[in-house]
C-alpha positions as CSV (number, residue, x, y, z in Angstrom):
1,M,-23.4,-25.7,-2.2
2,F,-24.3,-21.8,-3.1
3,I,-23.0,-19.6,-0.4
4,D,-24.6,-15.8,-0.3
5,E,-21.7,-14.9,2.1
6,N,-19.0,-16.1,-1.4
7,P,-19.9,-13.5,-4.0
8,T,-18.1,-15.9,-6.4
9,I,-18.0,-19.3,-6.5
10,S,-14.1,-20.4,-8.1
11,L,-14.0,-23.7,-9.7
12,R,-10.6,-25.7,-9.7
13,T,-10.7,-25.9,-13.4
14,P,-11.5,-23.3,-15.9
15,A,-14.5,-21.7,-15.9
16,R,-16.8,-22.4,-19.0
17,G,-17.9,-19.2,-18.4
18,V,-18.8,-16.5,-16.0
19,I,-22.1,-15.6,-15.0
20,L,-23.8,-13.2,-12.9
21,V,-27.2,-14.1,-11.6
22,V,-29.8,-11.4,-10.4
23,D,-32.4,-12.2,-8.2
24,D,-33.9,-10.7,-4.6
25,Q,-34.9,-14.5,-3.5
26,M,-31.6,-15.7,-2.1
27,R,-33.4,-19.8,-3.2
28,N,-33.5,-18.8,-6.7
29,I,-30.3,-18.1,-6.9
30,Q,-28.9,-21.0,-5.1
31,V,-31.4,-23.4,-7.7
32,V,-29.3,-22.1,-10.9
33,G,-26.5,-21.4,-9.1
34,T,-26.0,-25.0,-8.5
35,I,-27.4,-25.9,-12.2
36,L,-24.7,-23.3,-13.3
37,T,-21.7,-24.7,-11.3
38,Q,-22.6,-28.3,-12.1
39,E,-22.0,-27.6,-15.5
40,G,-18.9,-25.8,-14.6
41,Y,-19.7,-22.1,-15.2
42,E,-18.3,-19.8,-12.3
43,V,-21.6,-18.3,-10.4
44,I,-21.2,-14.3,-9.7
45,P,-24.9,-13.7,-7.3
46,A,-26.7,-10.1,-6.8
47,S,-29.6,-10.5,-4.7
48,S,-30.6,-6.8,-5.8
49,G,-30.6,-4.8,-9.0
50,T,-27.9,-2.0,-7.4
51,Q,-25.8,-5.0,-6.5
52,A,-26.0,-6.3,-10.1
53,L,-24.7,-3.1,-11.4
54,Q,-21.5,-3.3,-8.8
55,R,-20.8,-6.5,-9.7
56,V,-20.7,-5.7,-13.1
57,A,-18.2,-3.1,-12.6
58,A,-16.1,-4.8,-10.8
59,R,-15.8,-7.4,-12.6
60,L,-17.1,-8.2,-16.8
61,P,-19.3,-11.6,-16.7
62,D,-20.1,-12.9,-19.8
63,L,-23.7,-13.3,-19.5
64,V,-26.3,-12.2,-16.8
65,L,-29.6,-14.2,-15.9
66,L,-32.0,-11.2,-14.5
67,D,-35.3,-11.2,-12.8
68,V,-38.0,-9.5,-13.8
69,V,-39.7,-8.2,-10.8
70,M,-37.5,-7.0,-8.0
71,P,-37.8,-3.8,-5.2
72,E,-36.3,-0.3,-5.4
73,M,-34.7,-1.3,-9.1
74,D,-36.6,-3.7,-11.7
75,G,-35.0,-6.0,-14.1
76,F,-36.0,-3.9,-17.1
77,E,-34.2,-0.5,-15.3
78,V,-30.9,-2.9,-14.7
79,C,-30.8,-4.2,-18.3
80,K,-31.3,-0.4,-19.5
81,K,-28.7,0.9,-17.7
82,L,-26.3,-2.0,-18.8
83,R,-26.9,-1.0,-22.5
84,E,-25.6,3.0,-21.6
85,H,-22.5,2.2,-21.0
86,H,-20.2,1.2,-24.0
87,D,-18.4,-1.9,-21.6
88,T,-21.5,-3.6,-21.3
89,A,-24.0,-2.0,-23.9
90,A,-22.9,-5.8,-25.8
91,L,-23.5,-7.9,-22.7
92,P,-25.8,-10.9,-23.2
93,V,-29.0,-10.4,-21.1
94,I,-31.2,-13.5,-20.2
95,F,-34.6,-12.3,-18.4
96,V,-36.1,-14.8,-16.2
97,S,-38.8,-14.5,-14.2
98,A,-42.4,-16.1,-13.8
99,A,-44.3,-13.4,-15.5
100,D,-44.4,-14.8,-19.2
101,D,-47.3,-12.9,-20.5
102,A,-46.2,-11.7,-24.2
103,D,-46.5,-8.1,-22.8
104,T,-43.6,-8.8,-20.4
105,V,-41.7,-10.6,-22.5
106,V,-41.6,-8.0,-25.0
107,R,-41.2,-5.5,-22.7
108,G,-37.7,-7.3,-21.7
109,L,-36.7,-7.6,-25.2
110,E,-37.4,-4.1,-25.9
111,A,-35.5,-2.9,-23.0
112,G,-32.1,-4.8,-24.2
113,G,-33.1,-8.2,-23.1
114,T,-30.9,-11.2,-25.7
115,D,-33.5,-13.3,-24.5
116,Y,-36.4,-14.4,-22.2
117,V,-36.9,-17.6,-19.8
118,S,-40.4,-18.4,-17.9
119,K,-40.5,-20.0,-14.9
120,P,-40.3,-22.9,-13.5
121,F,-37.7,-23.5,-16.3
122,N,-36.2,-26.3,-18.0
123,R,-33.0,-27.5,-16.9
124,A,-31.6,-28.7,-20.0
125,E,-33.3,-25.6,-21.8
126,L,-31.7,-22.7,-19.2
127,L,-28.2,-24.5,-19.9
128,A,-29.2,-24.7,-23.8
129,R,-29.8,-20.9,-23.7
130,V,-26.7,-19.9,-21.6
131,R,-24.1,-22.1,-23.7
132,N,-25.8,-20.8,-26.7
133,Q,-25.3,-16.7,-25.4
134,V,-21.8,-17.3,-23.6
135,E,-20.4,-19.1,-27.5
136,L,-21.8,-16.2,-29.1
137,K,-20.2,-13.3,-27.0
138,R,-16.9,-15.2,-27.1
139,A,-16.9,-16.0,-30.7
140,R,-17.7,-12.0,-31.3
141,E,-14.6,-11.1,-29.1
142,T,-12.6,-14.0,-30.9
143,A,-13.7,-12.2,-34.5
144,A,-13.2,-8.6,-33.4
145,R,-9.6,-9.5,-32.0
146,I,-9.1,-11.2,-34.9
147,L,-10.0,-8.3,-37.3
148,R,-7.5,-5.8,-34.5
149,E,-4.7,-7.9,-35.2
150,R,-5.2,-8.0,-38.5
151,E,-5.3,-4.2,-39.0
152,N,-1.8,-3.8,-36.9
153,I,-0.9,-6.5,-39.1
154,V,-1.5,-4.8,-42.1
155,S,-0.5,-0.9,-40.5
156,M,3.0,-2.6,-39.6
157,V,4.0,-4.1,-42.9
158,A,2.9,-1.2,-44.7
159,H,4.9,1.2,-42.2
160,D,8.1,-1.0,-42.5
161,L,8.2,-1.0,-46.3
162,K,8.0,2.2,-46.6
163,N,11.6,2.9,-45.0
164,P,13.5,0.7,-47.3
165,I,11.3,1.6,-50.3
166,G,11.9,5.4,-49.4
167,A,15.9,4.2,-49.5
168,I,16.0,2.4,-52.9
169,R,14.2,5.5,-54.1
170,F,16.9,7.8,-52.9
171,S,19.5,5.2,-54.0
172,A,18.2,5.1,-57.7
173,Q,18.2,8.6,-57.8
174,T,21.5,9.2,-56.8
175,L,22.9,6.4,-59.1
176,A,20.7,8.4,-62.2
177,E,23.0,11.7,-61.1
178,L,26.2,10.3,-60.9
179,K,29.2,11.1,-63.6
180,P,30.9,8.3,-65.5
181,E,34.1,8.6,-63.2
182,Q,32.0,8.0,-60.0
183,R,32.1,3.9,-60.7
184,H,32.8,3.5,-57.1
185,T,29.9,5.0,-55.3
186,A,27.8,3.6,-58.4
187,E,29.0,0.1,-57.4
188,E,28.0,0.8,-53.5
189,L,24.5,2.3,-54.3
190,M,23.5,-0.7,-56.7
191,Q,24.7,-3.0,-53.5
192,H,22.7,-1.3,-51.4
193,I,19.6,-1.5,-53.6
194,V,20.0,-5.1,-54.4
195,G,20.3,-5.3,-50.1
196,T,17.5,-3.3,-49.5
197,C,15.4,-5.2,-51.9
198,D,16.2,-9.0,-50.2
199,Q,14.8,-6.8,-47.3
200,V,11.6,-6.0,-48.5
201,V,11.1,-9.5,-50.1
202,E,12.0,-11.5,-46.8
203,L,10.0,-8.9,-44.7
204,V,7.0,-9.6,-47.0
205,D,7.1,-13.4,-47.1
206,R,7.4,-13.3,-43.2
207,F,4.2,-11.1,-43.0
208,L,2.2,-13.6,-45.7
209,S,3.5,-16.4,-44.1
210,N,1.4,-15.8,-40.9
211,R,-2.2,-15.7,-40.7
212,A,-3.3,-13.1,-38.7
213,Q,-4.8,-14.6,-35.8
214,E,-1.1,-16.2,-35.2
215,A,0.3,-13.0,-35.2
216,S,0.8,-12.7,-31.0
217,Q,3.1,-16.1,-31.8
218,E,5.0,-15.0,-35.2
219,R,8.2,-17.7,-35.2
220,F,11.0,-15.7,-35.1
221,Y,14.8,-17.3,-35.2
222,L,17.6,-16.3,-33.3
223,A,20.8,-16.5,-34.6
224,R,24.6,-15.8,-34.0
225,I,24.9,-12.0,-35.5
226,S,28.6,-10.0,-35.3
227,S,28.8,-6.8,-33.9
228,E,30.1,-5.7,-37.4
229,Q,26.9,-6.0,-39.0
230,V,24.9,-4.4,-36.4
231,R,27.2,-1.3,-37.2
232,D,26.8,-1.8,-40.3
233,M,22.8,-1.7,-40.3
234,I,23.3,1.3,-38.6
235,A,26.1,3.0,-40.8
236,S,23.6,2.3,-44.3
237,W,21.6,5.0,-42.8
238,K,24.3,7.6,-43.6
239,Q,23.2,8.1,-47.0
240,T,19.5,8.9,-46.0
241,A,20.8,11.6,-43.2
242,K,23.4,12.9,-45.9
243,R,20.1,13.8,-47.6
244,K,18.8,15.9,-45.1
245,N,22.6,18.0,-45.1
246,I,22.6,15.7,-41.4
247,S,25.9,14.7,-39.9
248,F,26.5,10.8,-39.0
249,D,29.4,9.1,-37.3
250,V,29.3,5.9,-35.6
251,R,31.9,5.1,-32.6
252,F,32.6,1.4,-32.2
253,K,34.2,0.4,-29.2
254,A,32.5,-3.8,-29.9
255,E,35.2,-5.5,-32.1
256,G,34.7,-9.2,-32.2
257,Q,31.7,-9.2,-29.8
258,H,28.2,-11.1,-31.0
259,V,24.6,-11.0,-29.9
260,R,21.7,-13.0,-29.9
261,V,19.4,-12.0,-32.2
262,D,16.0,-12.3,-35.2
263,L,18.4,-10.6,-38.0
264,L,15.3,-9.2,-39.7
265,I,13.5,-8.1,-36.7
266,L,17.2,-6.5,-35.5
267,G,17.1,-4.6,-39.0
268,Q,13.2,-3.3,-38.4
269,V,14.4,-2.2,-34.7
270,I,16.9,-0.4,-35.9
271,D,15.6,1.4,-39.2
272,N,12.7,2.5,-37.4
273,L,15.3,4.1,-34.6
274,L,17.4,5.9,-37.3
275,S,14.3,6.5,-39.5
276,N,12.5,8.5,-36.5
277,A,16.5,10.5,-35.4
278,V,16.7,11.4,-39.0
279,K,12.6,12.0,-39.6
280,F,12.9,14.6,-36.5
281,S,16.7,15.9,-36.6
282,P,17.0,19.8,-37.9
283,I,19.1,20.0,-41.2
284,G,22.2,20.7,-40.6
285,S,22.5,19.1,-37.1
286,H,24.6,15.6,-36.0
287,I,23.7,12.3,-35.0
288,Q,25.8,9.8,-33.3
289,A,25.3,6.3,-32.9
290,E,27.9,4.1,-30.6
291,L,28.3,0.5,-29.9
292,K,29.9,-1.0,-26.7
293,P,30.1,-3.8,-24.7
294,E,28.2,-3.2,-21.1
295,R,27.1,-5.8,-18.3
296,G,26.3,-8.8,-21.0
297,H,24.9,-6.8,-23.5
298,L,26.2,-4.8,-26.6
299,V,24.7,-1.5,-25.9
300,V,23.3,0.7,-28.9
301,S,23.1,4.7,-28.4
302,I,21.5,6.6,-30.7
303,Q,21.3,10.3,-29.8
304,D,20.2,13.3,-31.7
305,E,20.0,17.0,-31.9
306,G,15.9,17.2,-32.2
307,P,13.7,18.6,-30.0
308,G,13.5,15.6,-27.6
309,F,10.3,14.4,-25.8
310,N,7.6,16.1,-23.6
311,D,6.4,14.3,-20.5
312,S,3.0,12.9,-22.7
313,D,5.4,11.8,-25.0
314,L,7.7,9.9,-22.8
315,A,4.2,8.3,-21.3
316,R,2.9,6.8,-24.7
317,M,5.7,7.1,-27.6
318,F,5.5,3.0,-27.8
319,Q,1.7,3.0,-28.3
320,D,0.5,2.3,-31.6
321,Y,-0.5,5.5,-34.0
322,M,0.7,7.6,-31.4
323,R,2.0,10.7,-32.8
324,L,4.4,12.5,-30.6
325,S,4.6,16.7,-30.3
326,A,7.8,16.8,-32.5
327,R,6.9,17.0,-35.8
328,P,9.0,15.7,-38.9
329,T,11.5,18.4,-40.3
330,G,11.4,17.3,-43.8
331,G,8.0,17.0,-44.9
332,E,8.0,12.9,-43.8
333,S,5.0,11.1,-42.9
334,S,4.7,9.9,-40.1
335,T,2.4,7.1,-38.9
336,G,3.0,7.1,-35.0
337,L,4.1,3.5,-35.4
338,G,7.6,3.5,-35.7
339,L,8.7,3.3,-32.1
340,A,5.4,0.8,-31.5
341,I,7.3,-1.5,-33.7
342,A,10.5,-0.7,-32.7
343,K,9.5,-2.0,-28.7
344,R,7.6,-4.8,-30.0
345,G,10.4,-6.7,-32.1
346,A,13.0,-5.8,-29.0
347,D,11.0,-7.3,-26.5
348,R,10.3,-10.5,-28.6
349,M,14.6,-10.3,-28.9
350,G,14.8,-10.2,-25.2
351,A,16.3,-7.0,-25.6
352,L,15.7,-3.5,-23.7
353,L,15.2,-0.9,-25.3
354,A,14.2,2.5,-23.9
355,M,13.7,6.8,-25.0
356,D,14.2,9.5,-23.4
357,N,16.1,12.8,-23.5
358,R,19.8,13.5,-24.1
359,S,21.3,14.8,-20.3
360,D,22.4,18.0,-21.8
361,G,18.9,18.6,-22.7
362,K,19.7,19.0,-26.4
363,G,17.7,16.2,-28.3
364,A,16.9,12.6,-27.9
365,V,18.9,9.5,-27.4
366,A,17.5,5.8,-27.9
367,K,19.1,2.9,-26.2
368,L,19.1,-0.5,-27.1
369,E,20.8,-3.5,-25.2
370,L,20.9,-6.6,-27.2
371,P,22.1,-9.8,-25.1
372,L,25.6,-11.0,-26.1
373,W,26.0,-14.6,-27.4
374,S,27.0,-17.3,-24.6
375,E,28.2,-20.0,-25.8
376,A,26.7,-21.8,-22.5
C-alpha cells in the first residue's frame, strides 16, 4: 500500500527505476504508486508542484509522472522549471491528465514534456511508456559514461606515451653527438632506447586490449619486484634532469627489500612524478629521491626545489586536466593529467601517494608508499 506520510517506498530488491509521481489528489498518487511498486519501481510522491521541485532537488529520479491541473503551480510550469536547470533539463516527464484535448497535449509537449497519457489510463500502456522512458534515460547515461571513459583513456594514453617518446628522442640526439671513444656511454643509451621502446609497446598493448567501457575494471598484475628495480626506474631519470642542468641523486636504504606492485603501472606512476619534478624545477636546481622501508612499506620520497603548491593546488591536484599554479621552467607542455594518472595507478596497486610542500618551504615533495611483499 502507498503511504502518504512516507515520501519514498523502498523495495527489498533493487528498483527498476525511481519514479516521481506528482498529483494534488492523493488517491491518484496511491493508484499510480501501487501499479508502479508492484512492477518493481521505487515511487516518490509529491502532492504539489512546489513539493515536486523540492523532491527532485533532494534526489534525482529516473522519470516524472506529472499531473497538469494543480493549484498554485500547474504541471506546465513545473516542467518548464525542470527544463531551466542543467541537472534536470534532460529528465523525462510524462504528463498524466484527464485533459486530453489536442491543445492541452500540444501545450504539454511544448512545455518540455516527453510524453502524454490521458486519464483514465490503461495500466499496460502506462507501464510500457514508463519502461520505455526509463530505459532510454539509462541508455543515454550509459552512452555518456562510455564516451567519458573513452576520452579519459585516449588522454591517458597520449600523456603516458609522451614521456617515453621524449626520452627516446633525447637519447637518440645524445647518441648522435657522441665521439667514437665514448662507446660505453653509447651502449647505455642504446639499452635505454630499447627498454623505453619496450615500455611504450607494452603500454599500447595494455590499453588496446581493454574496451573503453571496461576501463575502470582494467585487469592488472601484481608481482614481486625488488627495491633495486624501483631504484633503477628512478635513477633512469638522471639523464633527463641533466639535460636541464638539474642535479639528481638517489639515496637508497632498502637493500634486499621487495614490493608487491604492477611493474607497468609502477613505471607510469614514477615517470609521472619525476616528469613533474623535472618539468617544474628551475634550471640548476637539485632533485633528491630516497628509498627506505618503513611500517610495512617501501617509502619513496622525491623532493625538488621548484615553486611548490598553493592551497588551491593542494585541494585539486589529483583531478583530471587540472593545471596547477606552477608553470614548466623549460618550455615543456603540461596537460594537467600527470598527477591524476599517478594517483589512480597508486590506488589500484594498494599504494599510497601524497603530495605536499617541503617542510623547509623550498620546493615540493612526493611521497609514494609501496606495500612490501609478504610471503604469508
